N, C-alpha and C positions, 0 to 999 in steps of 0.2 A: 424913540430909537428907531432908526430905519431898518429895513430888511437887508439881509445879506445879498450881495450880487455875485453870481457865479458866471465867469466868462468861459464857456465851453470851448475847448480846443482839442483836437485829436479824437481817438477812437477808444478811450478807456471805457470799460464797462460793456463792451460789445461781444464778449465771449458767448458762444452758442449756449442756449439754455439747457440743452440736453447734456452738454459737457458739465455745466455747473451742477446740475442735479446728480450726475454720476459722481462727481467729486464730493458733493455734500453727503451722498449716501455712503461712499467709501470712508470718508473721514468720520462720519457719525458712527459707523460700526466699529471703527478703530477706537473711538472714544469709549463706547460701551464696553468693549473688551478690556481696555486698560483700566477703566474705573472700577469695574466689577472685580478685577483682580487686585485692586489697591484701594479698597473702600475707605480705609482709615489713614491712608498716606496723605500728607499735606501737599497742597498745590502751591509750588513756590511763587508763581506769578499772581496768585489770588489767595493771600494769607488767611482769609476767612473761610476758605473751603478746604475740604479734603476730597478724596475721590467720590465719596457718596454725595457731597454737596455739589460738586461739578456735574455729576450725572443727574441729580435732581433738578438743578438749574436748567439744563438742556432739555430734559423731559418736559418741563413747563413751557420753555420757549418753543419747542417743536409743536406742542399742542396749541399754543397761542397763535402761532403763524398759520397753522392749519385752519383754525376757527375763522380767522380774518378772511382767508381765501375761500373757504367753503361757503361761508355765510355772507360774503361781501360786506364785512363789517366796515364801518367808517369811524373806527376808534378801537382802542385796546379792549379785549375781553376782560371781564372782571374775574376775580379769583373764583367765584362761584360757577363760572362758565367752564372751568378746567376740570378734568376728571380727578377723582381723589388720588392722592399719592399712593404708589404701590406699597403693599405690605412688605415688611422685612423679608428679604429673600426673593422678592419679586421685582426688584429694581431693574434688572437687566431686561426682563420681558416687558416691563412697562416702558422703558426707554426705547426698546426696539419697536413697540407698537406706535409710539409717538413719532419716531423717525419715519417709519413706513407710512404713517398717516400724512405727514407733511409733504413727503416726496410725492405721494399719489395725488394730493390736492394740487400741488404746483404743476405736476405733469399734465393734469386735466385741463389746464387753462392755456389758451393760445398766447404766445408771446405778443406783447404790445397791448393786451387787454387792459382797459382802464379800470383802476380801482384805487381806493384810498391807501396811502402809506404815510409813515411819519418822516419820510425823506423828501427830497426834491422830485424824484421820479414817481409819478402817480399812476403806476401800472404794475402788472404782475412782474415785469422785468426787475423792479426794485427788489421783490421778494426772492426771485431766483438768485440774484447777486448776494443779497443779505444772508440767506441760508448758507450758500457756498462759503462765504468768507467767515461767517460766525463759526461754522464747523471747522474751517481751516485753523483759525486762531485757537479754538478750544482743543483741537487735536494736538497742537503744540503744547498747550497747558497739560494735557494728559500725558504726553511723552516726557515733558520735564518732570512731572510727578513720578513717573516710572523710571526716571534716569536713563531714558532712551534718546539718542540724538534724533533730531527732526530733519526730514528731507522736505524742503519747501521749494516748489516751482517758482522761479524768480518772476515770471510774468504774472502769476497769480498773486504773489506777494506785492508786486507793484500795483495791481488792481486793488488790493486791500488798502494801500496808501491813497490811491485816487478816490476810492469810495468815501474815505473820511472827509476829504475836501469837497467832493461833489454832492454828498448826501447829508452830512451831519453838521458841518460847521455853521450853516445858515440858521440852525435852530438855537445856537448858543448866544447868550446875551453879553458874555465877557468880550472885552476888546484888548488884545495884546498891545504891549507898549512899543512895538516896532515891527518892521517888515521882516519877512522870512523867506528864504529860498531853499528848496530841497532838490537834490540832484542824484538821480540814480546812475550808478557807475557801470552796470552790466546790461544795459539796454536802454530803450527809449523811456523817458520819464523825467520831466522837470516841472516843478510847480513853484509859483511865487504867490505869497499870501501877504496882504497888507490891509490896512484900514484907511479908507478914504471917505470923508464926510460921514463918519460914524457907520459906514458900511464895510463889511469884510469883502474884499475883492480877491478872487483867486483865479489865476490863469496858468495854463500849461505853457511855459515859455522859459527861455534862458534869460535871466536877469539877475541883478544883484539885490541882496537884501541886507538889513542891518545885522542879521545873523544868517548862517547857512549851514546845512548838514549834507554830507555826501556819504553814500554807501550803496551796497548792492540792494536789489529788491527785498530779499529776506531781512537784511540788516535794518533797512528803513522800516519795514513792517513791524518787526519785533520792538524797535525802539518807540515808534509812534504809538503802538498799542500797549506800551508799558510792560512788555515781556523781556526787554533788555535795557540796560542803562543808556542814556544819551551818549556817554563817552565811549560806547562801542562804535560810534560813527566818527567820521572826520567832521569836526565842528569848527566853524569860522565865526568869529564874533562872540557874543555872550551866550554861553550855554544856557543861562537862565531864560533867555528869550526863546531858544529852541524848546525848552521845557514848557513855556507858556503856550506855544502853539500846539505842541503835542498834547498837553492837557486839554486844550480846547477840542481836540479831535477824538477824545475818548468818550 
């Protein structure tokens, strides 16, 4: 099976790293506050988690990212590399320490510095973007858990859509059964995804696909990341094909 080919067009992913880290820090603290106030509440978008589970997940993720950056790891840290889980009652402090650690680790590295990542971009820029968008999506999870409406910047949401195509699809082995076009309705952002000669080819362009989905940046992000149903979008063609591509992006 051949590798995925990405056709880069446009300026997605070019947000200043200081803005990304500020957003990640703000959203991370929001998550900590909401989770510690709702430890036993179920997370609707992640049925296996409650508030405690979501907070525990992110505490581990933040430490994992910090270790990769601090030690210039060329692979994922093992479970034994992570600090012990906080004792009962210490979850908020433990999460805050992990968040502060990863923000400090990323802030200490110059943009563009080469390093291993599990995405297409092999530099610290990958991690600036990954932390920003990880915290954005999980902040929405925490707000859904708490029954609070989410305010989502539409350009950041569109970046979360672009990241799925630019950084993650190439690692997947599945091949969807047809082509797909996605169209943002509240700003710049169109992507076409198709399979050619057993390669996934993605381009930022206006084109037709066997199926298509239209929506605002936040609507597209929530559906792609499994936080809203596909029928929350305008869908053209087979909804099942849209589901195939979205599943590939998660």
